[in-house]
C-alpha positions in Angstrom: -20.5 -13.0 -5.7 -21.7 -16.6 -5.1 -19.4 -18.6 -3.1 -19.8 -21.6 -5.5 -17.2 -19.7 -7.8 -14.6 -20.5 -5.3 -13.5 -24.0 -4.5 -13.7 -25.4 -0.8 -10.0 -25.1 -0.2 -10.1 -21.6 -1.4 -13.1 -20.8 0.9 -11.2 -22.4 3.9 -8.1 -20.2 2.9 -10.4 -17.1 3.1 -11.7 -18.1 6.6 -8.2 -18.7 7.8 -6.9 -15.2 6.5 -9.8 -13.5 8.2 -9.0 -15.4 11.5 -5.3 -14.3 11.1 -6.3 -10.8 10.3 -8.0 -10.6 13.6 -5.2 -12.1 15.5 -2.5 -10.0 13.8 -4.4 -6.8 14.8 -4.9 -8.2 18.4 -1.1 -8.8 18.6 -0.2 -5.3 17.2 -2.5 -3.8 19.8 -0.2 -4.9 22.4 2.5 -2.5 20.9 0.7 -0.1 18.9 -1.9 2.3 20.2 -4.5 3.4 17.6 -3.6 3.8 14.0 -6.2 1.0 12.9 -6.8 2.5 9.6 -3.1 2.7 8.8 -2.7 -1.1 9.9 -5.5 -2.2 7.7 -4.3 -0.5 4.7 -0.8 -2.0 5.4 -2.3 -5.5 5.5 -4.3 -4.9 2.4 -1.2 -3.9 0.6 0.8 -7.0 1.8 -1.8 -9.4 0.6 -2.2 -7.6 -2.5 1.5 -7.7 -3.3 1.8 -3.9 -3.3 4.3 -1.4 -1.7 3.4 1.7 0.1 4.2 5.2 0.7 4.0 6.3 4.4 3.8 10.1 5.1 3.7 11.5 8.6 5.6 13.8 11.0 8.4 12.0 13.2 7.5 10.2 16.3 4.4 8.6 15.1 5.7 4.9 15.6 6.1 4.4 11.9 9.2 2.1 12.3 7.8 0.4 15.2 4.5 -0.4 13.5 6.4 -2.1 10.5 8.9 -4.1 12.5 6.1 -5.4 14.8 4.0 -6.2 11.8 6.9 -8.1 10.3 7.5 -10.0 13.6 3.9 -11.1 13.7 3.9 -12.2 10.2 7.2 -14.1 10.7 8.9 -12.1 8.1 12.5 -10.8 7.9 12.5 -7.0 8.5 15.4 -4.5 7.5 15.3 -0.7 7.9 17.3 1.5 5.7 18.0 5.2 6.7 18.3 6.9 3.3 20.9 9.9 3.4 22.3 12.1 0.6 25.6 9.9 0.4 23.9 6.6 0.3 24.9 4.7 -3.0 23.0 2.0 -4.8 25.5 -0.5 -3.6 24.8 0.3 0.0 21.3 -1.1 -0.3 21.7 -3.9 -2.9 25.1 -5.2 -1.8 28.4 -5.5 -3.4 31.1 -7.9 -4.6 34.5 -8.1 -2.9 37.6 -9.9 -3.6 38.1 -12.8 -1.3 41.6 -14.5 -1.0 41.7 -18.4 -0.4 44.7 -18.7 2.1 45.5 -22.4 1.3 45.8 -21.8 -2.5 46.3 -17.9 -2.9 43.4 -17.9 -5.4 41.2 -14.8 -5.4 37.6 -14.7 -6.3 34.9 -12.6 -6.0 32.1 -13.0 -3.3 28.8 -11.3 -3.2 28.0 -9.5 0.2 24.1 -9.0 0.1 22.7 -5.6 1.1 19.9 -4.7 3.6 17.3 -5.0 0.8 17.6 -8.9 1.0 14.6 -9.1 3.3 11.0 -9.5 3.3 9.8 -6.3 4.6 11.9 -3.2 3.9 11.5 0.3 5.7 13.0 2.8 3.4 13.0 5.5 6.0 13.0 9.1 4.4 13.3 7.9 0.9 13.3 11.6 -0.5 16.7 12.0 1.4 18.7 10.1 -1.1 19.9 11.0 -4.6 17.9 9.6 -7.7 20.3 6.9 -8.8 19.8 5.3 -5.1 16.1 5.8 -5.5 16.0 4.0 -8.8 17.9 1.1 -7.3 15.1 0.6 -5.0 12.5 1.1 -7.3 13.9 -1.6 -9.6 13.8 -4.1 -6.8 10.3 -3.1 -5.9 9.3 -3.5 -9.7 11.3 -6.5 -10.6 11.7 -8.2 -7.4 15.5 -8.5 -8.5 18.6 -6.4 -8.1 21.5 -6.0 -10.5 25.0 -5.9 -8.9 28.2 -6.6 -10.7 26.5 -7.2 -13.9 24.2 -10.2 -12.4 20.4 -10.2 -11.7 19.7 -11.6 -8.3 16.4 -12.6 -7.1 14.8 -11.3 -4.0 13.0 -13.8 -1.9 9.1 -13.5 -2.0 7.1 -11.9 -0.1 8.9 -8.6 -0.8 7.2 -5.4 0.6 8.7 -1.9 0.7 7.4 0.8 2.9 8.9 3.9 2.1 8.4 7.0 4.5 8.6 10.7 3.7 8.8 13.6 6.3 6.2 16.3 5.1 8.0 19.0 7.3 11.6 19.3 6.1 11.9 19.7 2.4 15.2 21.3 2.2 18.0 19.3 0.5 15.5 16.3 -0.5 15.0 14.8 -4.0 11.4 14.4 -4.3 10.1 11.2 -6.3 8.9 11.9 -9.8 5.2 11.1 -10.3 6.1 8.1 -12.6 8.1 6.7 -9.6 5.5 7.4 -7.1 3.0 5.6 -9.4 4.7 2.4 -8.4 3.4 2.5 -5.0 0.2 0.8 -4.5 -0.8 3.1 -1.5 0.1 6.4 -0.1 -0.8 6.2 3.6 -1.2 9.3 5.8 -0.3 8.7 9.5 -1.9 11.4 11.9 -1.5 12.5 15.2 -3.1 10.2 17.7 -6.2 11.2 19.8 -5.9 12.8 23.2 -7.0 9.4 24.8 -4.6 7.3 22.5 -1.6 9.7 23.3 -2.2 9.3 27.0 -2.0 5.5 26.6 1.1 5.9 24.4 2.8 7.9 27.1 1.6 5.6 29.9 2.9 2.3 28.0 6.2 3.6 26.7 7.4 5.2 29.9 6.9 2.0 32.2 8.8 -1.1 32.0 7.2 -3.6 29.6 8.0 -6.7 27.9 5.7 -7.9 25.0 5.7 -11.4 23.6 4.0 -11.4 20.0 2.5 -14.7 18.8 3.1 -15.5 15.2 -0.1 -15.6 13.2 1.2 -16.5 9.7 4.5 -17.8 8.3 6.0 -17.0 5.0 4.4 -20.1 3.1 1.0 -19.1 4.5 1.3 -15.5 3.2 2.4 -16.6 -0.4 -0.5 -19.0 -0.6 -3.0 -16.2 0.8 -1.6 -13.7 -1.8 -2.5 -16.2 -4.4 -6.0 -16.5 -3.1 -6.6 -13.0 -3.1 -5.7 -12.8 -6.9 -8.3 -15.5 -7.6 -11.3 -13.7 -6.0 -13.9 -13.0 -8.7 -15.0 -9.7 -9.5 -18.3 -8.6 -11.2 -18.2 -6.5 -14.2 -20.0 -3.6 -12.7 -17.5 -3.5 -9.7 -14.7 -3.2 -12.4 -16.6 -0.4 -14.3 -17.1 1.5 -11.0 -13.3 1.4 -10.4 -12.6 2.5 -14.0 -15.2 5.4 -13.9 -13.5 6.7 -10.6 -10.1 6.4 -12.5 -11.2 8.0 -15.8 -13.1 10.8 -14.1 -9.6 12.1 -12.9 -8.5 12.8 -16.4 -8.8 16.4 -17.5 -10.7 17.2 -20.5 -11.6 13.7 -21.5 -15.1 12.8 -22.1 -17.5 14.0 -19.5 -15.2 14.8 -16.9 -16.9 17.0 -14.1 -16.0 20.7 -13.7 -14.5 20.2 -10.2 -11.7 18.1 -12.0 -11.2 20.2 -15.0 -10.7 23.3 -12.7 -8.3 21.8 -10.1 -6.4 18.8 -11.6 -3.5 19.0 -14.0 -2.9 15.3 -14.5 -5.1 12.4 -13.6 -4.5 8.7 -12.7 -3.3 6.1 -15.1 -4.4 2.5 -15.8 -2.4 1.3 -12.9 -4.6 3.0 -10.5 -7.6 0.9 -11.7 -5.5 -2.3 -11.2 -4.6 -1.4 -7.7 -8.3 -0.5 -7.0 -9.4 -3.9 -7.8 -6.4 -5.7 -6.0 -7.0 -3.6 -2.9 -10.8 -4.3 -3.1 -10.0 -8.0 -3.4 -7.6 -8.1 -0.4 -10.1 -5.9 1.6 -13.0 -8.4 0.9 -10.9 -11.4 1.8 -9.6 -10.0 5.1 -13.3 -9.2 6.0 -14.1 -13.0 5.2 -16.1 -12.2 2.1 -15.9 -14.1 -1.2 -16.8 -11.2 -3.5 -15.8 -7.7 -3.9 -18.3 -4.8 -3.8 -18.2 -1.1 -4.7 -17.8 -0.5 -1.0 -14.4 -2.2 -1.0 -13.3 -0.2 -3.9 -14.4 3.2 -2.3 -12.5 2.1 0.8 -9.2 1.9 -0.9 -9.9 5.0 -3.3 -8.0 7.5 -1.1 -4.8 5.7 -0.5 -4.6 4.4 -4.3 -5.4 7.7 -5.9 -4.1 10.5 -3.7 -0.6 10.4 -5.1 -1.9 10.0 -8.6 -3.7 13.0 -8.8 -1.7 16.2 -9.5 -3.7 19.4 -8.6 -2.8 22.6 -10.3 -2.3 26.1 -9.1 -5.8 27.0 -8.7 -6.4 24.0 -6.3 -3.4 24.9 -4.3 -4.6 28.7 -4.1 -7.9 27.5 -2.8 -6.5 24.8 -0.4 -8.1 21.9 -2.5 -6.0 18.6 -2.0 -6.1 15.5 -3.8 -7.9 14.0 -1.0 -10.8 16.4 -1.3 -11.1 15.8 -4.8 -11.3 12.0 -4.4 -13.8 12.5 -1.7 -16.1 14.6 -4.3 -15.5 11.8 -6.9 -16.9 9.2 -4.4 -20.0 11.4 -3.9 -20.3 12.0 -7.7 -20.1 8.2 -8.9 -23.0 6.2 -7.6 -22.1 2.9 -6.0 -25.2 0.9 -6.4 -26.5 -0.3 -9.7 -30.0 1.2 -9.3 -28.5 4.6 -8.4 -26.3 4.7 -11.5 -29.1 3.7 -13.9 -31.2 6.5 -12.5 -28.3 9.1 -12.8 -28.8 11.0 -16.0 -25.3 12.5 -15.7 -23.5 9.1 -16.1 -23.6 6.5 -18.7 -24.6 2.8 -17.4 -21.5 1.6 -15.8 -23.1 -1.4 -14.0 -25.1 -3.2 -16.6 -28.1 -2.9 -14.5 -26.6 -5.1 -11.6 -26.8 -4.3 -8.0 -24.2 -5.0 -5.4 -24.6 -7.8 -3.1 -25.1 -6.6 0.6 -22.0 -5.9 2.4 -21.0 -6.3 6.1 -18.6 -3.4 6.3 -18.9 0.2 7.6 -19.5 3.0 5.0 -16.4 4.8 4.0 -15.7 7.9 6.3 -14.1 10.9 4.8 -10.2 11.1 5.3 -9.9 7.3 6.0 
């Protein structure tokens, strides 16, 4: 996409964000060993104004990663441990009666809950009942909370990271698909490599005091979120994102056999929106002023994995939503010329080719 379509101030802001992105990763590297793809996806979601679901076994530094990220971005961080007895007012806040000792008058005073912060870690969100989950999801969608019949605004930027433990599922309240759809990304946190684990043990069992430098402040982040929204996207890139999403829908048009055989329900329109927003944020973080199909493919797994519902046949064969997304990425051509020559597919690119990109190709499972 030509740079002329963005103003000089926008180009300068993109350059600033790219520099801040490198600085943030360097600062996080002082505390977090490895997990680079997870950090990248978290930063993409923050600048695209999205929320994330994080899944991984205990002990993989999820809490440390988020609190360190919030510190590097000069944002207020709160962690909420979700439990079966947690009530909505425990996270949103409550009104109490306060007495003026000089006059004897009694008035209601609002005591804000932990959700009044910029970065919220909702730990083990599937441990709490649906009504408490709903209070958090209202805040995520509306950036407001309702307490005592009043609507109260949350200070932007507002970013929720909810975690789930994939091991223990007894006594949990799994989120319905409609609620999972409100999360931009579902991110898997995997075990570290042997070299990374050696470094983790070495660092965490020795005295250490790490001082983090602040790369951005709240005002910078809000301005850069606006810049991400203004990044232009070519029609053939939007069509590529739409093609990926529409292929997940069973028995709709030219849906391939591997979808019809293994999928119960596919992704809705919100998936295409998040593919484009994620692609914009990824492009800007990498210092580019256009979005390519490579950017869309790079965020396809975290955007689509929780929006594709596999059927019994897929579960019996060990076919996960990740494998289905990876097959789709092979099935849909990324370049305009490939799409034009592929007789299986309608022309979704308008005959246009992507501009050259300076990013690595997408690897499976990333």
